[in-house]
Backbone as CSV, one residue per row, in Angstrom:
resi,resn,N_x,N_y,N_z,CA_x,CA_y,CA_z,C_x,C_y,C_z
1,UNK,-22.983,-43.923,-28.373,-22.556,-43.010,-29.454,-22.406,-43.818,-30.743
2,UNK,-23.013,-43.347,-31.826,-23.015,-44.050,-33.107,-21.819,-43.607,-33.952
3,UNK,-21.061,-44.577,-34.440,-19.805,-44.291,-35.122,-19.755,-44.984,-36.484
4,UNK,-19.158,-44.293,-37.469,-18.816,-44.873,-38.768,-17.290,-44.851,-38.883
5,UNK,-16.696,-45.898,-39.452,-15.244,-46.001,-39.600,-14.888,-46.142,-41.071
6,UNK,-13.930,-45.328,-41.539,-13.495,-45.378,-42.938,-11.983,-45.579,-42.993
7,UNK,-11.558,-46.708,-43.541,-10.134,-47.015,-43.731,-10.047,-48.087,-44.813
8,UNK,-9.097,-47.932,-45.739,-9.024,-48.902,-46.829,-8.364,-50.206,-46.411
9,UNK,-7.741,-50.244,-45.232,-7.129,-51.474,-44.722,-8.158,-52.203,-43.850
10,UNK,-8.597,-53.364,-44.321,-9.669,-54.084,-43.630,-9.296,-54.443,-42.194
11,UNK,-8.039,-54.834,-41.979,-7.614,-55.213,-40.632,-7.740,-54.038,-39.672
12,UNK,-7.327,-52.867,-40.115,-7.436,-51.663,-39.302,-8.905,-51.316,-39.056
13,UNK,-9.674,-51.339,-40.110,-11.092,-50.964,-40.038,-11.863,-51.884,-39.095
14,UNK,-11.706,-53.186,-39.290,-12.472,-54.141,-38.492,-11.954,-54.217,-37.055
15,UNK,-10.621,-54.077,-36.898,-10.063,-54.121,-35.554,-10.522,-52.954,-34.716
16,UNK,-10.521,-51.759,-35.306,-10.978,-50.578,-34.570,-12.461,-50.681,-34.251
17,UNK,-13.231,-51.234,-35.180,-14.662,-51.410,-34.937,-14.903,-52.299,-33.720
18,UNK,-14.137,-53.392,-33.617,-14.311,-54.297,-32.471,-13.892,-53.622,-31.166
19,UNK,-12.771,-52.893,-31.212,-12.300,-52.214,-30.003,-13.307,-51.186,-29.512
20,UNK,-13.846,-50.397,-30.429,-14.807,-49.365,-30.025,-16.115,-49.987,-29.536
21,UNK,-16.529,-51.079,-30.174,-17.748,-51.763,-29.722,-17.561,-52.275,-28.295
22,UNK,-16.359,-52.777,-27.997,-16.073,-53.263,-26.636,-16.084,-52.136,-25.611
23,UNK,-15.927,-50.878,-26.080,-15.932,-49.728,-25.167,-17.258,-48.977,-25.199
24,UNK,-18.297,-49.634,-25.678,-19.632,-49.075,-25.571,-20.118,-48.257,-26.744
25,UNK,-19.332,-48.176,-27.818,-19.760,-47.441,-28.996,-20.562,-48.367,-29.922
26,UNK,-21.468,-47.766,-30.670,-22.242,-48.510,-31.655,-21.694,-48.198,-33.043
27,UNK,-20.980,-49.147,-33.633,-20.409,-48.953,-34.973,-21.497,-49.298,-35.986
28,UNK,-22.061,-48.269,-36.620,-23.218,-48.454,-37.492,-22.846,-48.601,-38.951
29,UNK,-21.542,-48.510,-39.273,-21.137,-48.685,-40.660,-19.645,-48.559,-40.825
30,UNK,-19.120,-49.177,-41.877,-17.705,-49.057,-42.231,-17.592,-48.812,-43.723
31,UNK,-16.434,-48.239,-44.135,-16.227,-47.927,-45.549,-14.749,-48.063,-45.881
32,UNK,-14.466,-48.441,-47.143,-13.090,-48.631,-47.586,-12.588,-47.476,-48.443
33,UNK,-13.471,-46.544,-48.830,-13.046,-45.387,-49.612,-13.972,-44.215,-49.326
34,UNK,-13.601,-43.051,-49.855,-14.325,-41.820,-49.528,-15.759,-41.841,-50.051
35,UNK,-15.971,-42.396,-51.229,-17.328,-42.431,-51.783,-18.239,-43.301,-50.940
36,UNK,-17.737,-44.477,-50.552,-18.540,-45.357,-49.708,-18.793,-44.709,-48.342
37,UNK,-17.816,-43.952,-47.851,-17.992,-43.233,-46.588,-19.136,-42.235,-46.687
38,UNK,-19.157,-41.453,-47.763,-20.224,-40.470,-47.932,-21.598,-41.111,-47.924
39,UNK,-21.727,-42.227,-48.629,-23.019,-42.923,-48.670,-23.385,-43.482,-47.304
40,UNK,-22.394,-44.016,-46.610,-22.643,-44.619,-45.297,-23.102,-43.564,-44.286
41,UNK,-22.421,-42.415,-44.269,-22.788,-41.341,-43.345,-24.176,-40.806,-43.660
42,UNK,-24.471,-40.650,-44.936,-25.788,-40.150,-45.342,-26.887,-41.111,-44.905
43,UNK,-26.599,-42.406,-44.980,-27.610,-43.415,-44.658,-27.800,-43.597,-43.160
44,UNK,-26.699,-43.580,-42.404,-26.772,-43.932,-40.977,-26.844,-42.739,-40.043
45,UNK,-26.398,-41.550,-40.504,-26.368,-40.332,-39.683,-25.750,-40.590,-38.301
46,UNK,-24.469,-40.937,-38.268,-23.810,-41.229,-36.989,-23.531,-39.953,-36.197
47,UNK,-23.087,-40.119,-34.964,-22.619,-38.977,-34.173,-21.245,-38.515,-34.629
48,UNK,-20.431,-39.469,-35.117,-19.083,-39.125,-35.567,-18.573,-40.168,-36.549
49,UNK,-17.628,-39.726,-37.390,-16.971,-40.628,-38.337,-15.475,-40.622,-38.069
50,UNK,-14.873,-41.815,-37.995,-13.433,-41.969,-37.856,-12.873,-42.211,-39.253
51,UNK,-11.972,-41.333,-39.715,-11.595,-41.327,-41.128,-10.077,-41.321,-41.299
52,UNK,-9.566,-42.278,-42.070,-8.165,-42.261,-42.458,-7.969,-41.137,-43.477
53,UNK,-6.952,-40.290,-43.278,-6.731,-39.173,-44.200,-6.430,-39.658,-45.614
54,UNK,-5.610,-40.706,-45.730,-5.172,-41.177,-47.044,-5.942,-42.423,-47.440
55,UNK,-6.805,-42.264,-48.443,-7.606,-43.380,-48.928,-7.559,-43.419,-50.458
56,UNK,-8.057,-44.529,-51.057,-8.055,-44.638,-52.518,-8.870,-43.513,-53.150
57,UNK,-8.563,-43.141,-54.414,-7.616,-43.852,-55.285,-6.178,-43.330,-55.218
58,UNK,-5.955,-42.104,-54.762,-4.599,-41.534,-54.826,-3.838,-41.646,-53.515
59,UNK,-4.536,-41.965,-52.432,-3.915,-42.072,-51.102,-3.191,-40.789,-50.712
60,UNK,-3.829,-39.658,-50.991,-3.270,-38.363,-50.572,-4.170,-37.755,-49.510
61,UNK,-5.217,-37.040,-49.928,-6.067,-36.363,-48.938,-7.548,-36.659,-49.119
62,UNK,-7.876,-37.817,-49.709,-9.295,-38.139,-49.931,-10.097,-38.142,-48.642
63,UNK,-9.498,-38.652,-47.572,-10.208,-38.680,-46.294,-10.471,-37.295,-45.745
64,UNK,-9.500,-36.412,-45.902,-9.667,-35.033,-45.448,-10.779,-34.338,-46.228
65,UNK,-10.780,-34.517,-47.542,-11.823,-33.912,-48.377,-13.190,-34.451,-47.971
66,UNK,-13.271,-35.752,-47.704,-14.536,-36.354,-47.270,-14.977,-35.780,-45.927
67,UNK,-14.020,-35.578,-45.014,-14.342,-35.005,-43.707,-14.886,-33.590,-43.851
68,UNK,-14.264,-32.799,-44.714,-14.737,-31.433,-44.947,-16.149,-31.447,-45.521
69,UNK,-16.413,-32.384,-46.419,-17.745,-32.488,-47.021,-18.788,-32.869,-45.979
70,UNK,-18.423,-33.800,-45.101,-19.349,-34.208,-44.038,-19.664,-33.034,-43.119
71,UNK,-18.634,-32.280,-42.707,-18.863,-31.155,-41.803,-19.704,-30.070,-42.464
72,UNK,-19.560,-29.924,-43.786,-20.339,-28.896,-44.483,-21.795,-29.316,-44.636
73,UNK,-22.017,-30.561,-45.031,-23.380,-31.025,-45.303,-24.127,-31.431,-44.047
74,UNK,-23.404,-32.020,-43.089,-24.026,-32.551,-41.880,-23.260,-32.051,-40.657
75,UNK,-23.448,-30.796,-40.282,-22.656,-30.205,-39.188,-22.849,-30.884,-37.842
76,UNK,-23.897,-31.681,-37.695,-24.106,-32.383,-36.429,-23.223,-33.628,-36.311
77,UNK,-22.596,-34.027,-37.417,-21.734,-35.210,-37.414,-20.278,-34.775,-37.198
78,UNK,-19.654,-35.264,-36.140,-18.255,-34.952,-35.883,-17.342,-35.829,-36.721
79,UNK,-16.086,-35.430,-36.858,-15.113,-36.233,-37.612,-13.805,-36.332,-36.833
80,UNK,-13.234,-37.531,-36.833,-11.934,-37.777,-36.222,-11.008,-38.310,-37.305
81,UNK,-10.018,-37.507,-37.693,-9.063,-37.903,-38.714,-7.932,-38.717,-38.108
82,UNK,-7.489,-39.738,-38.844,-6.350,-40.550,-38.437,-5.260,-40.462,-39.499
83,UNK,-4.006,-40.408,-39.056,-2.898,-40.322,-39.999,-1.685,-41.058,-39.449
84,UNK,-0.909,-41.696,-40.357,0.331,-42.341,-39.948,1.427,-41.315,-39.686
85,UNK,1.260,-40.107,-40.244,2.343,-39.137,-40.230,1.906,-37.826,-39.568
86,UNK,2.878,-37.084,-39.067,2.635,-35.754,-38.524,2.504,-34.774,-39.678
87,UNK,1.278,-34.382,-40.003,1.026,-33.488,-41.125,0.113,-32.358,-40.647
88,UNK,0.726,-31.355,-40.021,-0.069,-30.307,-39.388,-0.903,-29.530,-40.399
89,UNK,-0.484,-29.511,-41.664,-1.264,-28.756,-42.650,-2.668,-29.341,-42.813
90,UNK,-2.805,-30.660,-42.600,-4.129,-31.264,-42.692,-5.014,-30.793,-41.545
91,UNK,-4.451,-30.766,-40.352,-5.217,-30.266,-39.210,-5.621,-28.812,-39.446
92,UNK,-4.704,-28.015,-39.995,-4.994,-26.608,-40.257,-6.138,-26.453,-41.244
93,UNK,-6.138,-27.257,-42.302,-7.186,-27.137,-43.321,-8.564,-27.385,-42.734
94,UNK,-8.659,-28.408,-41.881,-9.962,-28.739,-41.306,-10.353,-27.778,-40.200
95,UNK,-9.417,-27.487,-39.286,-9.726,-26.603,-38.164,-10.024,-25.184,-38.626
96,UNK,-9.360,-24.757,-39.693,-9.571,-23.400,-40.182,-10.995,-23.158,-40.630
97,UNK,-11.632,-24.213,-41.144,-13.003,-24.073,-41.637,-14.035,-24.546,-40.626
98,UNK,-13.700,-25.593,-39.866,-14.674,-26.210,-38.953,-14.007,-26.458,-37.606
99,UNK,-13.967,-25.456,-36.732,-13.227,-25.571,-35.476,-13.936,-26.349,-34.368
100,UNK,-15.097,-26.900,-34.656,-15.825,-27.654,-33.641,-16.140,-29.054,-34.160
101,UNK,-16.242,-30.006,-33.224,-16.575,-31.396,-33.554,-15.579,-32.023,-34.525
102,UNK,-14.290,-31.699,-34.358,-13.259,-32.305,-35.202,-12.083,-32.743,-34.339
103,UNK,-11.354,-33.740,-34.838,-10.171,-34.207,-34.132,-9.153,-34.762,-35.098
104,UNK,-7.909,-34.867,-34.629,-6.812,-35.357,-35.459,-5.866,-36.159,-34.575
105,UNK,-5.772,-37.480,-34.823,-4.906,-38.356,-34.050,-3.933,-39.083,-34.971
106,UNK,-2.747,-39.374,-34.450,-1.830,-40.244,-35.168,-2.302,-41.687,-35.016
107,UNK,-2.092,-42.479,-36.074,-2.592,-43.855,-36.054,-1.934,-44.718,-34.994
108,UNK,-0.713,-44.377,-34.611,-0.077,-45.219,-33.594,-0.722,-45.049,-32.224
109,UNK,-1.662,-44.110,-32.106,-2.414,-43.953,-30.858,-3.623,-44.884,-30.812
110,UNK,-3.979,-45.467,-31.969,-5.185,-46.281,-32.030,-5.064,-47.523,-31.153
111,UNK,-3.828,-47.990,-30.927,-3.646,-49.138,-30.057,-4.133,-48.889,-28.640
112,UNK,-4.134,-47.633,-28.226,-4.681,-47.262,-26.918,-6.112,-46.787,-27.151
113,UNK,-7.039,-47.727,-27.139,-8.414,-47.404,-27.517,-9.031,-46.372,-26.580
114,UNK,-8.514,-46.267,-25.343,-9.045,-45.271,-24.416,-8.823,-43.861,-24.952
115,UNK,-7.696,-43.642,-25.656,-7.415,-42.325,-26.238,-8.424,-42.018,-27.346
116,UNK,-8.684,-42.999,-28.200,-9.647,-42.815,-29.288,-11.048,-42.592,-28.726
117,UNK,-11.406,-43.377,-27.726,-12.733,-43.248,-27.121,-12.914,-41.868,-26.496
118,UNK,-11.888,-41.404,-25.783,-11.964,-40.070,-25.168,-12.092,-38.989,-26.235
119,UNK,-11.323,-39.113,-27.326,-11.397,-38.125,-28.396,-12.786,-38.098,-29.012
120,UNK,-13.364,-39.264,-29.258,-14.698,-39.319,-29.870,-15.756,-38.709,-28.954
121,UNK,-15.663,-38.988,-27.668,-16.652,-38.428,-26.743,-16.533,-36.910,-26.672
122,UNK,-15.299,-36.406,-26.672,-15.103,-34.952,-26.635,-15.581,-34.305,-27.926
123,UNK,-15.330,-34.952,-29.052,-15.832,-34.441,-30.330,-17.350,-34.417,-30.321
124,UNK,-17.951,-35.476,-29.768,-19.412,-35.519,-29.675,-19.983,-34.398,-28.832
125,UNK,-19.178,-33.874,-27.902,-19.608,-32.753,-27.061,-19.285,-31.400,-27.689
126,UNK,-18.775,-31.426,-28.923,-18.525,-30.176,-29.639,-17.109,-29.662,-29.557
127,UNK,-16.186,-30.443,-28.983,-14.814,-29.967,-28.808,-13.948,-30.219,-30.037
128,UNK,-12.774,-29.599,-30.016,-11.726,-29.809,-31.012,-10.601,-30.561,-30.312
129,UNK,-10.133,-31.676,-30.905,-9.144,-32.528,-30.255,-7.949,-32.743,-31.179
130,UNK,-6.752,-32.413,-30.706,-5.523,-32.683,-31.453,-4.658,-33.610,-30.614
131,UNK,-4.102,-34.622,-31.243,-3.294,-35.621,-30.562,-2.188,-34.955,-29.741
132,UNK,-2.085,-35.274,-28.449,-1.003,-34.710,-27.621,0.389,-35.013,-28.176
133,UNK,0.537,-36.154,-28.864,1.824,-36.492,-29.458,2.210,-35.479,-30.520
134,UNK,1.232,-35.050,-31.322,1.476,-34.050,-32.354,1.898,-32.740,-31.705
135,UNK,1.175,-32.339,-30.682,1.487,-31.080,-29.997,2.891,-31.133,-29.404
136,UNK,3.233,-32.249,-28.769,4.548,-32.377,-28.142,5.663,-32.290,-29.184
137,UNK,5.472,-32.935,-30.323,6.495,-32.893,-31.375,6.668,-31.483,-31.919
138,UNK,5.562,-30.783,-32.078,5.640,-29.419,-32.596,6.357,-28.502,-31.616
139,UNK,6.069,-28.688,-30.324,6.679,-27.816,-29.325,8.180,-28.042,-29.204
140,UNK,8.657,-29.228,-29.585,10.078,-29.531,-29.484,10.878,-28.934,-30.634
141,UNK,10.193,-28.482,-31.683,10.904,-27.919,-32.821,11.474,-26.549,-32.474
142,UNK,12.509,-26.118,-33.201,13.108,-24.810,-32.913,12.085,-23.684,-33.014
143,UNK,12.222,-22.724,-32.120,11.309,-21.584,-32.108,11.468,-20.758,-33.373
144,UNK,10.343,-20.360,-33.923,10.339,-19.557,-35.137,10.241,-18.069,-34.785
145,UNK,10.718,-17.228,-35.729,10.511,-15.804,-35.567,9.027,-15.497,-35.723
146,UNK,8.603,-14.348,-35.252,7.208,-13.959,-35.375,6.532,-13.920,-34.025
147,UNK,5.196,-13.765,-34.003,4.466,-13.604,-32.742,4.685,-14.741,-31.750
148,UNK,4.780,-15.982,-32.231,4.971,-17.086,-31.295,6.284,-16.983,-30.541
149,UNK,7.280,-16.366,-31.175,8.568,-16.199,-30.519,8.504,-15.276,-29.328
150,UNK,7.434,-14.481,-29.205,7.280,-13.567,-28.080,6.673,-14.242,-26.850
151,UNK,6.169,-15.445,-27.022,5.547,-16.129,-25.895,6.615,-16.653,-24.930
152,UNK,6.285,-16.591,-23.654,7.171,-17.172,-22.644,7.064,-18.697,-22.703
153,UNK,7.981,-19.379,-22.035,7.935,-20.839,-22.022,6.635,-21.339,-21.410
154,UNK,6.184,-20.676,-20.338,4.934,-21.092,-19.708,3.754,-20.852,-20.644
155,UNK,3.764,-19.735,-21.361,2.688,-19.467,-22.310,2.684,-20.490,-23.436
156,UNK,3.867,-20.952,-23.849,3.933,-21.993,-24.868,3.371,-23.311,-24.326
157,UNK,3.615,-23.573,-23.035,3.023,-24.759,-22.413,1.502,-24.671,-22.452
158,UNK,0.981,-23.505,-22.104,-0.471,-23.299,-22.096,-1.028,-23.435,-23.505
159,UNK,-0.362,-22.835,-24.494,-0.827,-22.915,-25.873,-0.812,-24.361,-26.365
160,UNK,0.213,-25.119,-25.979,0.271,-26.519,-26.370,-0.912,-27.306,-25.834
161,UNK,-1.304,-27.048,-24.589,-2.457,-27.735,-24.007,-3.760,-27.241,-24.633
162,UNK,-3.812,-25.967,-24.995,-4.972,-25.461,-25.736,-5.109,-26.213,-27.057
163,UNK,-3.970,-26.504,-27.704,-3.986,-27.209,-28.984,-4.522,-28.626,-28.841
164,UNK,-4.431,-29.181,-27.625,-4.996,-30.499,-27.381,-6.497,-30.427,-27.123
165,UNK,-7.055,-29.216,-27.073,-8.474,-29.053,-26.831,-8.841,-28.951,-25.364
166,UNK,-7.855,-28.703,-24.489,-8.119,-28.651,-23.049,-8.789,-27.341,-22.644
167,UNK,-9.654,-27.418,-21.652,-10.271,-26.229,-21.071,-9.264,-25.562,-20.137
168,UNK,-9.575,-24.326,-19.711,-8.705,-23.637,-18.756,-8.544,-24.443,-17.470
169,UNK,-9.638,-25.043,-17.015,-9.575,-25.829,-15.783,-8.634,-27.022,-15.950
170,UNK,-8.723,-27.698,-17.108,-7.868,-28.856,-17.355,-6.409,-28.442,-17.502
171,UNK,-6.171,-27.285,-18.117,-4.810,-26.782,-18.263,-4.222,-26.471,-16.890
172,UNK,-5.027,-25.834,-16.050,-4.563,-25.510,-14.705,-4.208,-26.758,-13.920
173,UNK,-5.021,-27.807,-14.054,-4.749,-29.055,-13.340,-3.460,-29.702,-13.854
174,UNK,-3.244,-29.640,-15.165,-2.050,-30.266,-15.751,-0.774,-29.537,-15.363
175,UNK,-0.862,-28.221,-15.230,0.326,-27.419,-14.931,0.421,-27.028,-13.456
176,UNK,-0.549,-27.470,-12.666,-0.580,-27.163,-11.228,-0.606,-25.652,-10.992
177,UNK,-1.462,-24.975,-11.753,-1.623,-23.532,-11.637,-3.083,-23.204,-11.359
178,UNK,-3.324,-22.060,-10.726,-4.684,-21.662,-10.382,-5.444,-21.214,-11.626
179,UNK,-6.784,-21.264,-11.581,-7.586,-20.796,-12.719,-7.267,-19.351,-13.105
180,UNK,-7.050,-18.480,-12.110,-6.752,-17.078,-12.424,-5.425,-16.941,-13.156
181,UNK,-4.454,-17.767,-12.775,-3.155,-17.723,-13.448,-3.287,-18.181,-14.899
182,UNK,-4.063,-19.233,-15.130,-4.278,-19.711,-16.501,-5.004,-18.658,-17.324
183,UNK,-6.016,-18.028,-16.740,-6.734,-16.972,-17.453,-5.786,-15.844,-17.849
184,UNK,-4.858,-15.512,-16.964,-3.883,-14.465,-17.256,-2.977,-14.876,-18.408
185,UNK,-2.524,-16.124,-18.405,-1.674,-16.605,-19.494,-2.431,-16.602,-20.822
186,UNK,-3.678,-17.029,-20.798,-4.475,-17.082,-22.027,-4.685,-15.675,-22.590
187,UNK,-4.985,-14.709,-21.715,-5.140,-13.325,-22.170,-3.841,-12.814,-22.789
188,UNK,-2.714,-13.163,-22.162,-1.425,-12.730,-22.686,-1.151,-13.344,-24.058
189,UNK,-1.505,-14.618,-24.224,-1.326,-15.282,-25.516,-2.157,-14.584,-26.586
190,UNK,-3.409,-14.305,-26.267,-4.268,-13.613,-27.234,-3.691,-12.251,-27.603
191,UNK,-3.179,-11.529,-26.602,-2.623,-10.197,-26.845,-1.394,-10.285,-27.740
192,UNK,-0.469,-11.190,-27.402,0.776,-11.287,-28.165,0.547,-11.783,-29.595
193,UNK,-0.503,-12.593,-29.795,-0.815,-13.086,-31.135,-1.784,-12.157,-31.867
194,UNK,-2.129,-11.033,-31.207,-3.024,-10.028,-31.786,-4.365,-10.634,-32.193
195,UNK,-4.924,-11.425,-31.275,-6.224,-12.058,-31.511,-7.272,-11.314,-30.698
196,UNK,-7.925,-10.379,-31.334,-8.951,-9.580,-30.657,-10.264,-10.340,-30.629
197,UNK,-11.038,-10.098,-29.582,-12.324,-10.770,-29.448,-13.228,-10.392,-30.598
198,UNK,-13.862,-11.422,-31.202,-14.719,-11.178,-32.356,-15.772,-12.269,-32.430
199,UNK,-17.031,-11.898,-32.781,-18.071,-12.926,-32.915,-17.830,-13.846,-34.098
200,UNK,-16.935,-13.449,-35.026,-16.696,-14.258,-36.211,-15.657,-15.353,-35.990
201,UNK,-14.935,-15.335,-34.873,-13.863,-16.305,-34.710,-13.711,-16.803,-33.293
202,UNK,-13.314,-18.037,-33.161,-13.000,-18.627,-31.870,-11.518,-18.390,-31.619
203,UNK,-11.182,-17.524,-30.650,-9.782,-17.142,-30.463,-8.911,-18.309,-30.022
204,UNK,-9.454,-19.258,-29.292,-8.662,-20.406,-28.876,-8.230,-21.214,-30.103
205,UNK,-9.156,-21.420,-31.035,-8.817,-22.165,-32.251,-7.832,-21.371,-33.102
206,UNK,-8.032,-20.056,-33.201,-7.117,-19.223,-33.978,-5.711,-19.266,-33.385
207,UNK,-5.620,-19.281,-32.056,-4.312,-19.370,-31.412,-3.638,-20.695,-31.752
208,UNK,-4.421,-21.772,-31.759,-3.878,-23.081,-32.122,-3.394,-23.076,-33.570
209,UNK,-4.150,-22.431,-34.460,-3.740,-22.359,-35.870,-2.439,-21.591,-36.019
210,UNK,-2.257,-20.543,-35.242,-0.970,-19.834,-35.236,0.144,-20.836,-34.897
211,UNK,-0.130,-21.628,-33.886,0.851,-22.603,-33.413,1.204,-23.591,-34.518
212,UNK,0.202,-24.107,-35.220,0.429,-25.103,-36.266,1.127,-24.488,-37.482
213,UNK,0.738,-23.275,-37.849,1.358,-22.640,-39.021,2.845,-22.410,-38.805
214,UNK,3.217,-22.131,-37.560,4.623,-21.865,-37.258,5.460,-23.129,-37.258
215,UNK,4.799,-24.281,-37.327,5.529,-25.537,-37.260,5.319,-26.375,-38.495
C-alpha cells in the first residue's frame, strides 16, 4: 500500500514513515505543509495520505482542508487524519462530505503502529475509521436530550462500535451477541434516530454523525 505522510514536525513525520515501512507499507512521499502535501499527492497518487490536522501557517485546520481537497479531486485516495486533541467537529466535517476512505485517530495512538496500519488498510478497503479512544471518551460524557437519549445502553454500545467503523459481524463478536440481535439493534437505532433508507445517504455514517454532534 502506497502512503504519503504530512506533518510539520520532522521527527513525527520521519518516525512514522520508518514504522510504516517496517510494517510493509511503501512511503512514497512526505510533506511539511498542506501545499507540499497537495503537490506530493498529485505527483505520487498514493493509496492513502496520513495528515496532521494542524499544519502551517496557522496550525488550525490546514490539514483538514487539504484532506477535503484530496477527497474531492482524487476520490480513490484515502485520508487518515491525526490530531493531538479530541475534536469531533473535525471528524464531522470530513465524514459529512466524504463518508468513505477516511479515518480519524488521536496522535497518541501512533505509538502503536499496528493501530495505524489497521486503520490504513481498512481505509484502503473503502471503510470509515474513527479512533476507539475518541468513541470511548464521547460515550462517557453525560447523555444529551434528543434522539440519542432514547437509545438503550446496549444500543449506545452498538452505535459506539459503529462509530469505530465496525461491521455487524465485528460488533456481534465484540459484544458476544448473535448477528440477528445486532441487526435488530441497528434497525432500532435507525428508527429512533429517524434515519430512513435512502440512496442519497449511508445510514450507518449518518448515525455516527448524530453521535458526534451530540458530543
